[in-house]
Structures are given as C-alpha cells and as structure tokens.
C-alpha positions as CSV (number, residue, x, y, z in Angstrom):
1,M,14.8,7.7,32.1
2,S,11.4,9.5,32.4
3,A,9.0,9.6,29.5
4,T,9.4,13.6,29.2
5,T,13.4,13.1,28.1
6,E,13.0,10.2,26.5
7,R,14.7,10.9,22.7
8,I,14.9,9.7,19.4
9,T,18.4,8.0,19.7
10,A,19.1,6.2,16.1
11,V,17.6,5.6,13.2
12,D,18.9,2.2,11.7
13,T,18.3,1.3,8.0
14,Y,18.4,-2.1,6.1
15,D,18.1,-3.0,2.4
16,V,16.0,-6.0,2.8
17,R,15.3,-8.3,-0.5
18,F,13.6,-11.3,-1.3
19,P,14.3,-13.4,-4.4
20,T,10.8,-13.5,-5.8
21,S,11.6,-13.3,-9.0
22,W,12.9,-17.0,-8.7
23,E,9.4,-18.2,-8.8
24,L,8.1,-14.9,-11.1
25,D,5.8,-14.2,-8.0
26,G,4.7,-10.3,-8.7
27,S,5.4,-10.3,-12.4
28,D,3.4,-8.4,-14.7
29,A,3.5,-6.8,-18.3
30,M,6.2,-4.1,-17.0
31,N,8.3,-5.8,-14.1
32,P,8.7,-9.2,-15.5
33,D,11.1,-10.0,-12.4
34,P,10.5,-8.3,-9.4
35,D,12.9,-9.2,-6.2
36,Y,10.3,-7.8,-3.8
37,S,12.4,-5.5,-1.4
38,A,12.3,-3.0,1.6
39,A,14.1,0.2,2.6
40,Y,13.6,-0.8,6.3
41,L,14.3,1.3,9.0
42,I,14.1,1.3,13.1
43,L,13.4,4.2,15.1
44,R,15.5,3.1,18.8
45,T,14.8,5.5,21.8
46,S,17.2,6.7,24.7
47,A,14.4,4.2,27.0
48,G,15.1,1.4,24.9
49,G,12.0,0.6,25.1
50,H,9.4,0.6,22.1
51,E,10.7,0.7,18.7
52,G,9.1,2.4,15.3
53,H,9.2,0.3,12.4
54,G,8.7,1.4,8.9
55,F,9.5,0.6,5.2
56,T,9.0,1.7,1.8
57,F,8.5,-0.9,-1.0
58,T,10.6,-1.5,-4.2
59,I,11.3,-4.4,-6.1
60,G,15.1,-5.2,-6.4
61,R,17.6,-3.0,-8.1
62,G,17.5,0.5,-6.5
63,N,16.7,-0.4,-3.3
64,D,19.9,0.8,-1.7
65,V,19.0,4.0,-3.6
66,Q,15.8,3.9,-1.5
67,V,17.8,3.4,1.9
68,A,20.3,5.8,1.3
69,A,17.5,8.6,0.9
70,I,15.9,7.4,4.1
71,D,19.4,7.8,5.4
72,A,19.4,11.3,4.7
73,L,16.5,12.2,7.0
74,R,18.0,11.0,10.1
75,D,19.0,14.8,11.2
76,H,15.5,15.6,10.9
77,V,14.5,12.7,13.6
78,V,17.4,12.0,16.1
79,G,16.7,13.7,19.3
80,R,13.4,14.5,18.9
81,P,11.5,14.1,22.1
82,V,9.5,10.8,21.7
83,A,6.3,12.0,23.8
84,E,6.2,15.4,21.5
85,L,6.6,13.2,18.3
86,C,4.2,10.7,19.1
87,A,1.8,13.3,19.9
88,D,1.9,15.0,17.0
89,P,3.3,12.7,14.2
90,G,2.2,15.5,11.8
91,S,5.2,17.6,13.3
92,V,7.9,15.5,11.4
93,Y,5.6,15.1,8.1
94,R,5.4,18.8,7.8
95,D,9.6,19.2,8.9
96,L,10.5,16.6,6.1
97,I,8.0,17.9,3.6
98,G,8.9,21.6,4.0
99,D,12.8,20.9,4.2
100,S,13.7,23.5,1.2
101,Q,16.6,21.7,-0.3
102,L,15.0,18.1,0.1
103,R,11.9,19.5,-1.6
104,W,14.2,20.2,-4.8
105,L,14.5,16.5,-5.2
106,G,10.9,16.2,-5.8
107,P,8.8,18.1,-4.8
108,E,6.6,15.5,-2.9
109,K,7.3,12.9,-5.6
110,G,9.9,9.8,-5.9
111,V,12.3,8.4,-3.8
112,M,12.9,11.2,-1.5
113,H,8.7,11.5,-0.8
114,M,9.0,7.6,-0.3
115,A,11.6,7.7,2.2
116,I,9.6,10.4,4.1
117,G,6.8,8.0,4.1
118,A,8.6,5.0,5.4
119,V,10.0,7.4,8.4
120,V,6.5,9.0,9.0
121,N,4.9,5.7,9.0
122,A,7.5,4.2,11.7
123,V,6.7,7.4,13.5
124,W,3.1,6.4,13.8
125,D,4.0,2.8,14.5
126,L,6.0,4.0,17.6
127,A,2.8,6.2,18.4
128,A,0.3,3.2,18.3
129,K,2.9,0.9,20.5
130,R,2.9,3.5,22.9
131,K,-0.6,3.9,23.4
132,A,-1.1,0.0,23.0
133,K,-3.4,0.0,20.2
134,P,-3.5,-1.5,16.4
135,L,-3.0,1.5,14.2
136,W,-6.3,1.3,12.7
137,Q,-8.0,1.8,16.4
138,L,-5.7,4.6,17.3
139,L,-7.0,6.6,14.3
140,A,-10.7,5.4,14.9
141,D,-10.2,6.6,18.3
142,A,-8.9,9.8,17.9
143,D,-10.6,13.2,18.1
144,P,-11.6,14.7,14.6
145,Q,-10.2,18.0,15.2
146,W,-6.8,16.2,15.9
147,L,-6.9,13.9,12.7
148,V,-7.9,17.5,10.8
149,S,-4.3,19.0,12.5
150,Q,-2.7,15.6,10.8
151,V,-3.7,16.6,7.2
152,D,-2.0,18.8,5.0
153,F,-4.3,20.7,3.2
154,R,-1.9,22.9,0.9
155,Y,-2.5,22.3,-2.6
156,I,-5.7,20.1,-1.8
157,A,-8.1,22.7,-0.6
158,D,-9.7,23.9,-3.3
159,A,-11.3,20.3,-3.3
160,L,-11.4,19.6,0.5
161,T,-11.1,22.2,3.0
162,P,-10.5,21.5,7.0
163,D,-13.9,22.3,7.7
164,E,-15.2,19.6,5.3
165,A,-12.6,17.0,6.7
166,F,-13.8,17.7,9.9
167,E,-17.2,17.4,9.0
168,L,-16.8,14.3,7.4
169,L,-14.9,12.9,10.4
170,T,-17.4,14.0,13.2
171,K,-20.0,12.1,10.9
172,G,-17.8,9.1,10.7
173,K,-17.2,8.9,14.6
174,Q,-21.4,8.3,14.8
175,G,-21.6,4.2,15.2
176,S,-17.9,3.8,15.3
177,A,-18.0,1.7,18.3
178,E,-20.6,-1.0,16.7
179,R,-18.4,-0.6,13.5
180,A,-15.1,-1.5,15.3
181,A,-17.1,-4.6,17.1
182,D,-18.1,-5.7,13.7
183,L,-14.9,-5.5,12.1
184,L,-13.3,-7.6,15.2
185,R,-16.1,-10.3,14.6
186,H,-16.1,-10.4,10.6
187,G,-13.3,-8.5,9.3
188,Y,-12.5,-6.7,6.1
189,P,-13.4,-8.0,2.7
190,A,-10.3,-8.7,0.7
191,Y,-9.5,-10.0,-2.9
192,T,-6.5,-11.7,-4.2
193,T,-3.7,-11.3,-7.0
194,S,-2.2,-14.5,-6.0
195,P,-3.5,-16.6,-9.3
196,G,-2.9,-13.7,-11.9
197,W,0.8,-13.1,-12.2
198,L,1.8,-12.6,-15.5
199,G,4.7,-15.2,-15.6
200,Y,2.1,-18.3,-14.3
201,S,1.2,-20.9,-16.4
202,D,-2.3,-21.5,-17.2
203,E,-2.7,-24.5,-15.2
204,K,-1.2,-22.8,-12.1
205,L,-3.8,-19.6,-12.9
206,T,-6.5,-22.3,-12.8
207,R,-5.7,-23.9,-10.1
208,L,-5.1,-21.3,-7.9
209,A,-8.2,-19.2,-8.9
210,K,-10.4,-22.2,-7.8
211,E,-8.5,-22.4,-4.8
212,A,-9.3,-18.6,-4.2
213,V,-12.9,-19.1,-4.6
214,A,-13.0,-22.2,-2.5
215,A,-10.8,-19.8,0.4
216,G,-13.9,-17.3,0.4
217,F,-12.6,-14.4,-2.2
218,T,-15.3,-12.8,-4.1
219,Q,-12.7,-11.2,-6.7
220,I,-9.3,-12.2,-8.2
221,K,-7.0,-10.0,-10.6
222,L,-5.1,-11.0,-13.4
223,K,-2.0,-8.9,-14.9
224,V,-2.2,-8.5,-18.4
225,G,-1.1,-6.2,-21.3
226,A,1.8,-8.0,-22.6
227,D,0.2,-9.9,-25.8
228,L,-3.7,-9.6,-26.2
229,A,-3.7,-13.1,-27.7
230,D,-2.8,-14.4,-24.2
231,D,-4.5,-12.2,-22.4
232,V,-8.0,-13.3,-24.1
233,R,-6.6,-16.9,-23.2
234,R,-5.8,-16.3,-19.5
235,C,-8.9,-14.5,-19.1
236,R,-11.2,-17.0,-20.4
237,A,-9.7,-19.4,-18.2
238,A,-9.8,-17.6,-15.1
239,R,-13.4,-16.7,-15.9
240,E,-14.5,-20.5,-16.7
241,A,-12.4,-21.4,-13.3
242,V,-14.4,-19.1,-10.9
243,G,-17.8,-18.9,-12.7
244,P,-20.1,-16.1,-13.7
245,D,-20.3,-14.4,-10.2
246,I,-17.0,-14.0,-8.8
247,R,-15.6,-10.6,-9.8
248,L,-12.7,-10.7,-12.4
249,A,-10.5,-7.5,-12.4
250,I,-7.4,-6.9,-14.7
251,D,-4.1,-4.8,-13.9
252,A,-2.1,-3.7,-17.0
253,N,0.5,-1.9,-14.9
254,Q,0.7,1.2,-17.0
255,R,1.7,-0.7,-19.9
256,W,-0.7,1.0,-22.7
257,N,-1.2,4.4,-24.2
258,V,-4.6,5.9,-24.2
259,A,-5.9,4.7,-27.1
260,E,-4.5,1.3,-26.7
261,A,-5.8,1.1,-23.3
262,I,-9.3,1.6,-24.6
263,Q,-9.1,-1.3,-27.6
264,W,-7.2,-3.8,-25.4
265,T,-9.7,-3.3,-22.7
266,N,-12.7,-3.6,-25.0
267,A,-11.1,-6.7,-26.4
268,L,-11.7,-8.3,-23.1
269,A,-15.0,-7.1,-22.4
270,E,-16.8,-10.3,-22.9
271,F,-14.8,-11.9,-19.8
272,D,-16.9,-9.3,-17.9
273,P,-13.8,-7.5,-16.0
274,Y,-14.8,-5.5,-12.8
275,W,-12.0,-3.0,-13.4
276,I,-9.1,-2.0,-15.4
277,E,-6.0,-1.0,-13.1
278,E,-3.2,1.4,-14.4
279,P,-4.5,1.5,-18.0
280,T,-1.8,4.0,-18.6
281,S,0.7,6.5,-17.1
282,P,-0.5,7.2,-13.3
283,D,0.7,11.0,-14.2
284,D,-2.0,11.3,-16.8
285,V,-5.1,12.2,-15.1
286,L,-7.0,13.4,-18.6
287,G,-5.8,10.2,-20.1
288,H,-7.5,8.1,-17.2
289,A,-10.9,10.5,-17.9
290,T,-10.5,9.6,-21.6
291,V,-10.0,5.8,-20.9
292,R,-12.8,5.9,-18.4
293,R,-15.3,7.0,-20.8
294,G,-14.0,5.0,-23.7
295,V,-14.4,1.7,-21.4
296,H,-17.7,2.1,-19.4
297,P,-18.9,0.3,-17.9
298,I,-15.7,-1.6,-17.1
299,K,-14.4,0.6,-14.1
300,V,-11.0,2.3,-14.0
301,A,-9.0,2.1,-11.0
302,T,-5.4,3.4,-10.2
303,G,-3.3,4.5,-7.3
304,E,-0.6,2.3,-6.3
305,H,1.9,4.7,-8.1
306,V,0.2,7.9,-7.9
307,Q,2.8,10.0,-6.0
308,N,0.7,12.4,-4.0
309,R,-2.4,14.0,-2.8
310,I,-2.5,16.4,-5.2
311,V,-2.7,13.8,-8.2
312,F,-5.1,11.5,-6.7
313,K,-7.1,15.3,-6.2
314,Q,-7.1,15.9,-9.9
315,L,-8.1,12.1,-10.7
316,L,-11.1,12.8,-8.6
317,Q,-12.1,16.3,-9.9
318,A,-11.4,14.9,-13.2
319,E,-13.9,12.2,-12.9
320,A,-11.3,9.6,-14.1
321,I,-11.4,7.1,-11.9
322,D,-14.0,5.0,-10.4
323,V,-12.0,3.1,-7.7
324,L,-9.1,4.8,-5.7
325,Q,-6.3,2.5,-5.0
326,L,-4.1,4.3,-2.3
327,D,-0.9,2.9,-1.1
328,S,0.7,2.7,2.5
329,A,4.2,3.3,1.4
330,R,4.2,5.4,-1.9
331,V,3.1,8.5,-0.7
332,A,4.4,10.3,2.6
333,G,2.8,8.0,5.2
334,V,-0.1,8.0,7.2
335,N,-0.4,11.8,7.2
336,E,-0.9,12.1,3.3
337,N,-3.0,8.9,3.0
338,L,-5.4,10.7,5.9
339,A,-5.6,13.4,3.3
340,V,-6.1,10.8,0.2
341,L,-9.2,9.1,2.5
342,L,-11.0,12.4,3.1
343,L,-10.8,13.2,-0.6
344,A,-12.2,9.9,-1.7
345,A,-14.6,10.0,0.9
346,K,-15.8,13.5,-0.3
347,F,-15.9,12.7,-3.6
348,G,-18.1,9.2,-3.1
349,I,-15.1,6.9,-4.5
350,P,-14.8,3.8,-3.0
351,V,-11.0,2.9,-2.0
352,C,-9.7,-0.3,-2.6
353,P,-6.1,-0.3,-1.7
354,H,-3.3,-1.7,-3.5
355,A,-1.1,-4.3,-1.4
356,G,0.8,-7.3,-2.0
357,G,4.6,-6.5,-2.3
358,V,6.3,-7.4,0.9
359,G,4.4,-6.2,4.0
360,L,2.1,-3.8,2.1
361,C,-0.8,-6.0,3.2
362,E,0.3,-5.6,6.8
363,L,0.3,-1.8,6.7
364,V,-2.5,-0.9,4.5
365,Q,-5.1,-3.0,6.0
366,H,-5.3,-0.5,9.0
367,L,-6.2,2.7,6.7
368,S,-8.9,0.6,5.2
369,M,-10.3,-0.5,8.8
370,F,-9.9,3.2,10.0
371,D,-12.0,4.1,6.8
372,Y,-14.9,1.5,7.7
373,V,-14.8,2.4,11.3
374,A,-14.7,5.9,11.6
375,L,-14.8,7.9,8.2
376,T,-17.1,6.3,5.4
377,G,-18.7,3.7,7.8
378,T,-19.0,1.2,4.7
379,T,-17.1,-1.6,3.2
380,E,-20.1,-2.2,0.1
381,D,-17.5,-2.1,-3.1
382,R,-14.4,-1.8,-1.1
383,V,-11.9,-4.8,-1.0
384,I,-8.5,-4.8,0.1
385,E,-5.7,-6.4,-2.2
386,F,-4.3,-9.6,-0.8
387,V,-1.1,-11.4,-2.0
388,D,-0.1,-14.5,-0.4
389,H,3.7,-13.9,-0.4
390,L,6.4,-13.3,2.6
391,H,3.8,-12.4,5.5
392,Q,5.9,-14.9,7.5
393,H,8.7,-12.3,7.8
394,F,6.8,-10.0,10.2
395,L,5.7,-10.3,13.7
396,D,2.3,-9.6,13.4
397,P,1.3,-11.0,9.7
398,V,-2.2,-10.6,8.1
399,V,-4.5,-13.1,8.6
400,I,-7.0,-14.1,6.0
401,D,-10.4,-16.0,6.9
402,G,-12.7,-16.7,4.7
403,G,-11.7,-14.1,2.3
404,H,-11.5,-11.5,4.7
405,Y,-8.8,-9.6,6.6
406,R,-9.2,-10.2,10.0
407,A,-8.4,-7.1,12.0
408,P,-5.1,-6.7,13.7
409,T,-5.2,-6.4,17.8
410,L,-1.4,-6.1,18.4
411,P,0.1,-2.8,19.0
412,G,1.4,-0.7,16.2
413,F,1.3,-0.5,12.6
414,S,2.5,-4.2,11.6
415,A,5.4,-3.2,10.2
416,T,7.9,-5.3,12.8
417,M,10.1,-7.6,10.8
418,H,11.6,-10.6,12.7
419,R,15.1,-10.1,13.2
420,A,16.0,-13.1,11.8
421,T,14.7,-11.9,8.5
422,I,16.4,-9.0,8.3
423,D,20.0,-11.1,9.1
424,T,19.2,-13.4,6.5
425,F,17.6,-11.2,3.6
426,R,19.5,-8.2,4.2
427,Y,21.2,-7.2,0.8
428,P,24.6,-8.1,-0.2
429,N,25.6,-9.6,3.2
430,G,22.5,-11.2,4.6
431,T,23.4,-15.1,4.9
432,F,21.1,-16.0,2.4
433,W,22.7,-13.4,-0.3
434,V,26.2,-14.5,0.8
435,A,25.2,-18.1,-0.1
436,D,23.8,-17.3,-3.3
437,R,27.0,-15.7,-4.4
438,A,28.6,-18.7,-3.4
439,E,26.6,-21.0,-5.4
440,S,26.8,-18.8,-8.3
441,K,30.4,-18.8,-7.8
442,H,30.7,-22.6,-7.6
443,E,28.3,-23.1,-10.7
444,G,30.7,-21.0,-12.6
445,Q,33.7,-22.8,-11.8
446,A,32.2,-26.2,-12.8
C-alpha cells in the first residue's frame, strides 16, 4: 500500500496499572496510596509499519474512566490518511477540541481534555517515527511558521499573538544547531523527588537524599503538608543530608488554603526551600498570587494540574508564579504544550516540568529539550523532575547521567511500552492482577 493511501485503521486502548502503593512510592499529602497508571493507546495503520503510542497518567481508580474517554474519540481518528495527519497534527487537535458535544463535557478541562491529549501525543509519536527523529529534534528542526500553525491562540491572543510566537521561534532558531550538539553531549539538568515521598521513613529519606547528591543532582524535592511538625523534622533531616548548597524544593500537592499556605511555607523557611509547589488549588490564580507575595523570596511553582493554556496565561498575567510546571499529559498534548512553552518564553518564566508518574519523564524531556534548543536557548534555573520508577517498562526509557537527562536519539516520543508490560499489568486481567486476586482470595480463605 502506498504512503498516500495509508490510513489509521484502529485505536487500541489499555488500562495499565502498577501497584506503587505497596511501597508508598508517589505518596503525598493529598494522595497517600497512589497506584501509578496509564490510560494507554496505540494508533495502528493500514500499512502495518509505524504505530503511534500515547497515554495519559492517573493514580489508579478511575483509570478505566479515562480509557473510556479515549475510546469515545476513536471515530475522530480511524480512517484518517496517515501522511496528512502527520504533516499537520494540529488538524486532529482542532477537530477534537472543536467537537461541540464533547466540548460540553469540559470545555477544555478534565477527563475528556486529557483523553484528547493522549490521542494528540500518539499522533506526534507517529509523526516523529515517520520522520526518523526523536520528538524534541522534530520540533527543533521544524519551520517556525509551521510551529505557529500548530498552536491554538484562541483565548490567549491577549497575552501572546501569532506574530509574537513567530518572532520567539525565529529568534530561537539562532544557534540551535550548536545547542542541539551541546544537548547530545551534556544532556538536560534534572532534579529528583525520589527521596521525598511522604510515606518514607526519615532513614529512607536521608539515605536517598545522600544518594541523589552523590549521583550528581543539585536539587531534590520533599512532599509536605500533612503535619507541620513532621515537615519540620523531615526538612531538617533532608537539609542536613544534602548540605547548604543543594536546592531543596517542597511540594504541598494543593493541600492548603491560601493563608495556611503562607503560614506553613514561612514556618519551613529556615530550611531555605527553593520553591513551594502547588501551595493551593491549581484553579486559584489570585490565590497563588497572594501566596507568592506572602512567601517571597521563596518561589512559587505550579502547573501539573493546570488544566489548559488559558489558566497558564492567567497565572503569568497575574504574576502568580515564579516557576511554570507544565505536564505532558494533563493538557491536550504537544500542541497545547507548545502554546504553554511560548507563553512562558514571552513572560520570561522558567519551565521546570512535572514528571514522575509512569512515563511522564519519558515524554516531558522532549518538550524541555525543544525549549532549550529552539525556543529560549537556555537551561538557566530550568530542571526536569525525575522519579526513579517504572522506566524499565518503556522501549526507550529515560537515562540519567550525572544529574542530567541524556537526550533521546530513538525516533518518536519515547512513549512505547513493552508488550510484555501491557500483558502483565493490564487491569483487571493482566497476569499480575489475576495472580494478585488469586493470592488475596487464598489469604481470605486461610
């Protein structure tokens, strides 16, 4: 079959869950027992060659609802010519965002919006594979005018116009080849949350913090917000473990009201926290602005639960954040994240993406690397979160070397899971979950 007639023939979906709650990996003040999960999809084509892989991230219960939302988008994708789709991924983004009946379920927020992001990211994965480039390089090599055409400026044109975006991208092209070479040599700076999960003992926190510094990380992050006395003790242990020169970020995962966020953060100021992350509701733009004024010079960071480019725009306009933490799977995929990156560049706010989860590190590294190579041209005060969980389940897992993400070189968006992983952890009938139920039944009968 010729490339001109190749079409999308199927959208296969999978509910994939991992039992991370067993070791309290990922635990925080709002999510004490997460089971990291992926609502996963594969775009299959009539030629049977390249596939597009994508997913969105949840923490267990409800992942089936997220899969059902992706299933609801199948008819928008099946039958599309592959060449046209990959030449303009924005076409499926616009069609999905513009579906009036689906839009009623948002608009542009929540489960349906995340489902759109999973599909859009799978299209970009397919496009990058067909170009034989990792996604970061596909974006960095792209013509600025084409990149502008991929961005939805509706509702953000008061903060960023297409002409301004074109100017930023054109300027970003200057020296991009040299920066790409530098990226391949040295990688992109990372920080780690692996020592800081709320369910870990002080001994485990201290050991992992020391190991992180020895591995080359210059920033670690602790979860806070459940109990102030515990947070004081844990922050003291972490600071003693890493010394005065390592940045120590703290993350409340939306636990507090505004006044409480200010009071609690300032109570931890003696440990020199670099930023306070998600101090209050991600929807409370003015609340974040108030917190920022109340905790200065501690920085305010947020973004992993910000639901669309419009809220990011408002956070920037209101001078509510010092650090923007986009997420690769919360908004509607690469297209909307291009808008977010451009907004951050326009306002001069560093992007330090949220990662962790399952597969989020694999995805978001591409966005930061594009930002460095072909948009802002800098890694100053920019780091990508790293959590050392579940990378072995991906065909192209992240590699950390000396506290830096090594730039991926395989074609695609690094989203492809091993088939054995899907067969093992597919819920509820993967081999792991079948065995778990059998063991639980046996224990119940004993």
